[in-house]
C-alpha positions as CSV (number, residue, x, y, z in Angstrom):
1,M,-11.8,-12.5,-8.0
2,E,-14.5,-11.2,-5.4
3,K,-16.5,-14.0,-6.1
4,Y,-13.8,-16.3,-5.0
5,L,-12.3,-14.5,-2.1
6,M,-15.3,-12.8,-0.5
7,K,-17.3,-15.9,1.0
8,S,-19.0,-14.1,3.7
9,K,-19.7,-10.1,4.3
10,A,-16.9,-10.3,7.5
11,M,-14.4,-11.0,4.7
12,H,-15.2,-7.8,3.0
13,Y,-14.3,-5.8,6.1
14,V,-11.4,-8.0,7.4
15,F,-10.0,-7.0,3.4
16,V,-10.7,-3.4,4.0
17,I,-9.0,-3.3,7.6
18,I,-5.9,-5.1,6.1
19,G,-5.6,-3.2,3.1
20,T,-6.1,0.3,4.8
21,I,-3.4,-0.7,7.4
22,L,-1.0,-1.5,4.5
23,M,-1.8,1.8,2.9
24,A,-1.2,3.7,6.2
25,V,2.3,1.9,6.8
26,S,3.2,2.9,3.3
27,I,2.3,6.5,3.6
28,N,3.5,7.3,7.4
29,L,6.6,5.4,7.1
30,V,7.8,6.0,3.7
31,Y,6.0,8.6,1.7
32,E,5.0,11.5,4.4
33,P,8.6,11.4,5.9
34,L,10.2,11.8,2.7
35,G,7.6,14.2,1.1
36,M,7.0,11.9,-1.5
37,V,3.4,12.8,-2.9
38,T,2.2,9.7,-4.8
39,G,-1.4,11.0,-5.1
40,G,-5.1,10.7,-3.9
41,I,-6.1,12.6,-0.9
42,T,-3.5,11.5,1.4
43,G,-1.0,12.9,-1.1
44,L,-2.8,16.5,-1.0
45,A,-3.1,15.8,2.9
46,I,0.9,15.3,2.9
47,V,1.1,18.6,0.7
48,I,-1.3,20.6,3.1
49,K,0.5,19.1,6.3
50,E,3.6,21.0,5.0
51,L,1.9,24.2,4.0
52,T,0.3,24.3,7.5
53,G,3.6,23.7,9.5
54,F,3.7,27.4,10.3
55,I,0.3,27.9,11.5
56,I,0.0,24.4,13.4
57,K,3.1,23.0,14.9
58,G,3.7,19.9,12.6
59,G,0.6,20.8,10.2
60,I,-3.0,19.5,10.0
61,P,-2.8,15.7,10.9
62,L,-3.0,13.3,7.6
63,W,-6.0,11.6,9.1
64,V,-7.8,14.9,9.9
65,T,-7.3,16.2,6.2
66,N,-8.6,12.6,5.0
67,I,-11.9,13.0,6.4
68,I,-12.5,16.5,5.8
69,L,-12.0,16.3,2.0
70,N,-13.7,12.8,1.8
71,I,-17.1,14.4,2.9
72,P,-18.3,16.2,0.3
73,L,-17.1,13.0,-2.3
74,I,-19.0,10.6,-0.7
75,I,-22.2,12.4,-0.4
76,C,-21.9,13.1,-4.4
77,A,-21.3,9.1,-4.9
78,V,-24.2,8.1,-2.7
79,Y,-26.5,9.6,-5.4
80,I,-24.5,7.8,-8.5
81,L,-23.4,4.8,-6.9
82,G,-26.1,3.8,-4.3
83,K,-26.2,3.6,-0.5
84,K,-24.7,0.4,-0.2
85,L,-21.3,1.8,-1.6
86,L,-21.7,4.6,1.1
87,L,-21.5,2.1,3.8
88,H,-18.3,0.3,2.8
89,T,-16.7,3.9,1.7
90,L,-17.5,5.0,5.1
91,F,-15.8,2.2,6.7
92,A,-13.1,2.2,4.5
93,T,-12.2,6.0,4.8
94,L,-12.5,6.0,8.6
95,C,-10.6,2.8,8.6
96,L,-7.7,4.6,6.7
97,S,-7.9,7.5,8.8
98,A,-7.6,5.7,12.1
99,A,-4.8,3.7,10.5
100,L,-2.8,6.9,9.8
101,A,-3.6,8.2,13.2
102,L,-2.2,5.2,14.9
103,V,0.6,4.3,13.0
104,P,3.6,6.2,13.7
105,S,5.4,8.8,11.2
106,V,8.8,7.1,11.1
107,N,11.4,7.3,8.5
108,I,12.5,3.9,7.9
109,L,14.2,4.7,4.4
110,P,16.2,7.9,5.2
111,E,17.4,9.8,1.7
112,D,17.0,6.2,0.0
113,Y,14.2,7.5,-2.5
114,L,14.4,4.3,-4.9
115,L,14.1,1.9,-2.4
116,A,11.1,4.1,-0.8
117,A,9.4,4.2,-4.3
118,V,9.6,0.4,-4.9
119,F,8.9,-0.7,-1.3
120,G,6.1,1.9,-0.7
121,G,4.8,1.4,-4.1
122,A,4.3,-2.3,-3.8
123,L,2.9,-2.1,0.0
124,G,0.6,0.6,-0.9
125,G,-0.5,-1.5,-4.3
126,V,-1.3,-4.8,-2.5
127,G,-3.6,-2.5,0.2
128,L,-5.5,-0.7,-2.4
129,G,-5.8,-3.8,-4.2
130,M,-7.4,-5.9,-1.1
131,I,-9.8,-2.8,-0.5
132,F,-10.6,-2.7,-4.0
133,V,-11.6,-6.6,-4.2
134,A,-13.8,-5.8,-0.9
135,S,-15.8,-3.6,-3.4
136,A,-14.9,-0.7,-1.4
137,S,-12.8,2.4,-1.5
138,T,-11.1,4.9,0.8
139,G,-12.5,7.9,-0.8
140,G,-11.0,10.7,-2.2
141,T,-9.3,10.0,-5.7
142,D,-10.0,6.2,-5.3
143,L,-13.8,7.1,-5.4
144,L,-13.6,9.2,-7.9
145,A,-11.9,6.7,-10.3
146,M,-14.7,4.3,-9.3
147,L,-17.3,7.2,-10.6
148,I,-15.5,7.4,-13.8
149,H,-15.5,3.5,-14.1
150,R,-19.0,3.7,-14.0
151,F,-19.3,5.4,-17.1
152,K,-16.4,4.2,-18.6
153,P,-16.3,0.3,-17.6
154,Y,-13.5,-0.6,-20.4
155,Y,-10.9,1.4,-18.4
156,S,-9.7,-0.5,-15.0
157,I,-10.0,1.6,-11.9
158,P,-6.4,1.7,-11.0
159,R,-5.4,2.9,-14.7
160,I,-7.7,5.7,-14.2
161,L,-6.4,6.5,-10.9
162,I,-3.0,6.8,-12.3
163,V,-4.3,10.0,-14.7
164,I,-6.2,11.6,-11.6
165,D,-3.4,11.0,-9.5
166,G,-1.1,12.6,-12.0
167,F,-2.5,16.2,-11.2
168,V,-1.9,15.4,-7.5
169,V,1.6,14.8,-8.0
170,A,2.4,17.8,-10.1
171,V,1.0,19.8,-7.0
172,G,3.6,17.7,-4.9
173,A,6.0,18.7,-7.4
174,M,5.7,22.3,-6.5
175,V,6.0,22.0,-2.8
176,F,8.7,19.7,-2.6
177,G,10.5,19.6,-5.8
178,I,10.9,18.0,-8.8
179,S,13.4,15.2,-7.8
180,K,11.0,13.5,-4.9
181,T,8.1,14.1,-7.6
182,L,10.0,11.7,-10.0
183,Y,10.5,9.1,-7.5
184,A,6.9,9.4,-6.2
185,I,6.0,8.7,-10.2
186,I,7.6,5.4,-9.9
187,A,6.1,4.6,-6.8
188,V,2.4,5.6,-8.3
189,Y,3.1,3.3,-11.4
190,I,4.4,0.2,-9.2
191,T,1.1,0.7,-7.1
192,T,-1.1,0.6,-10.1
193,K,0.6,-2.3,-11.7
194,V,0.5,-4.3,-8.1
195,S,-3.6,-3.2,-7.4
196,D,-4.3,-4.2,-11.1
197,G,-3.0,-7.4,-10.7
198,I,-4.6,-8.4,-7.4
199,L,-8.2,-6.9,-9.1
200,E,-7.9,-8.6,-12.2
201,G,-6.8,-12.1,-10.8
202,L,-3.2,-13.7,-9.6
203,K,-4.0,-17.0,-11.2
204,F,-2.4,-16.3,-14.7
205,A,-2.4,-19.2,-17.4
206,K,-1.4,-19.9,-21.3
207,M,-3.6,-20.3,-24.0
208,A,-2.5,-22.0,-26.9
209,Y,-3.8,-22.8,-30.6
210,V,-2.0,-25.4,-32.5
211,I,-2.3,-25.9,-36.3
212,S,-1.2,-29.1,-37.5
213,D,-2.1,-31.6,-40.0
214,S,-1.3,-34.1,-37.0
215,Y,-4.2,-32.5,-34.7
216,D,-5.5,-36.3,-33.7
217,E,-2.2,-37.4,-32.4
218,I,-1.2,-33.8,-30.5
219,A,-4.4,-33.9,-28.9
220,K,-4.1,-37.2,-27.8
221,A,-0.8,-36.7,-26.4
222,I,-1.8,-33.3,-24.5
223,M,-4.7,-35.3,-22.8
224,E,-2.8,-38.2,-21.9
225,K,0.4,-36.7,-21.0
226,L,-0.6,-33.3,-19.6
227,E,-4.0,-34.2,-18.6
228,R,-5.6,-31.3,-19.9
229,G,-8.6,-30.8,-22.3
230,V,-8.4,-29.9,-25.9
231,T,-10.9,-28.2,-28.3
232,G,-10.8,-28.9,-31.8
233,V,-12.0,-26.0,-33.9
234,Y,-12.8,-26.2,-37.4
235,A,-10.8,-23.6,-39.6
236,K,-9.5,-23.3,-43.1
237,G,-6.3,-22.5,-44.4
238,M,-6.7,-19.4,-47.0
239,Y,-3.5,-20.1,-48.6
240,S,-3.6,-23.8,-49.2
241,D,-7.5,-23.7,-49.5
242,K,-7.9,-26.7,-47.1
243,D,-9.8,-27.5,-44.5
244,K,-8.0,-28.0,-41.0
245,K,-8.6,-28.3,-37.4
246,M,-7.2,-25.8,-34.9
247,L,-6.6,-27.0,-31.6
248,F,-7.5,-25.0,-28.6
249,C,-5.8,-25.6,-25.1
250,V,-5.7,-23.7,-21.6
251,V,-2.7,-24.7,-19.5
252,S,-0.8,-23.1,-16.4
253,K,2.3,-21.1,-17.0
254,K,4.8,-23.8,-15.9
255,E,2.9,-26.3,-18.2
256,I,3.4,-24.3,-21.6
257,V,6.9,-25.2,-22.2
258,D,6.0,-28.9,-21.7
259,L,3.0,-28.3,-24.2
260,T,5.2,-26.9,-27.0
261,E,7.8,-29.1,-26.8
262,L,5.2,-32.1,-26.9
263,V,3.9,-30.7,-30.0
264,S,7.3,-29.9,-31.6
265,E,8.3,-33.8,-31.1
266,I,5.0,-34.9,-32.8
267,D,5.2,-32.1,-35.7
268,P,8.2,-30.0,-36.0
269,K,6.2,-27.9,-38.7
270,A,3.2,-27.2,-36.1
271,F,2.0,-23.6,-36.0
272,I,1.5,-22.8,-32.6
273,I,0.0,-19.6,-30.9
274,V,0.6,-18.9,-27.5
275,S,-1.1,-16.1,-25.2
276,D,-1.7,-15.1,-21.9
277,V,-4.9,-15.5,-19.9
278,R,-6.0,-13.2,-16.8
279,E,-8.3,-15.8,-15.4
280,V,-9.5,-19.2,-15.9
281,M,-12.9,-20.8,-14.3
282,G,-13.4,-24.6,-14.9
283,E,-11.9,-27.7,-13.8
284,G,-8.2,-27.5,-13.2
285,F,-8.3,-24.0,-12.4
286,I,-10.6,-21.7,-10.4
287,E,-13.6,-23.5,-9.8
288,Y,-17.1,-21.5,-10.2
289,K,-19.1,-21.0,-7.2
290,Q,-22.4,-19.1,-6.7
């Protein structure tokens, strides 16, 4: 997704700025006022602010804790992920800290924890996803997840985050209670799903395999009526021991109904396999640009 959205270096910084502001809004207006620890360094910052309230009036500000706890992680990451990441991470960390300092801590959803979990999770997920799209990190557990992702690339960054943040949420449970923690877990799940969707791409499509003896007629109908390309794949039916031609086609989500109806009209006995496609590059979908 980064290839299509990040057309200039300036866009990286714009995405980071917008993303950190959205995260700060979800933290200062939802999580911190209600004592919901959703994980990450900011989650620990909420706990620290609560525990230091008797030492400093109002406790240590979130933005101060965010900077202090991120310094050692950033230093360690430089040796593994390189100096290029350091620049983006420092910028994102400073942006988040600045946003946390500027966005007022106001309880906009008093005592409505379910709505807070949904709203905060979705808002924070969009912000986190935008930051990841820009190949940046706000540091903290985000940065730790990126380090793990380097060695375990088959796990997406948001999915790694949900495991790490689980430990932070457990700490929050000991300070704010189990009830608020359960709502925080809902928020973490929503954040993960939203950010994962943005990171992997929102332009989902449908892939269909069609097995039918009327493959020529079906292929022609798809190309003419749906104006979609079709690929014929030679196959062999193991039960009938006969050679067949299986049709392969990718369409948009709204076109899959038209495709299945079109196939059933031509051959009611046709075998159709439909599955989700995360991202499609090529004519009629996303055009690849270097």
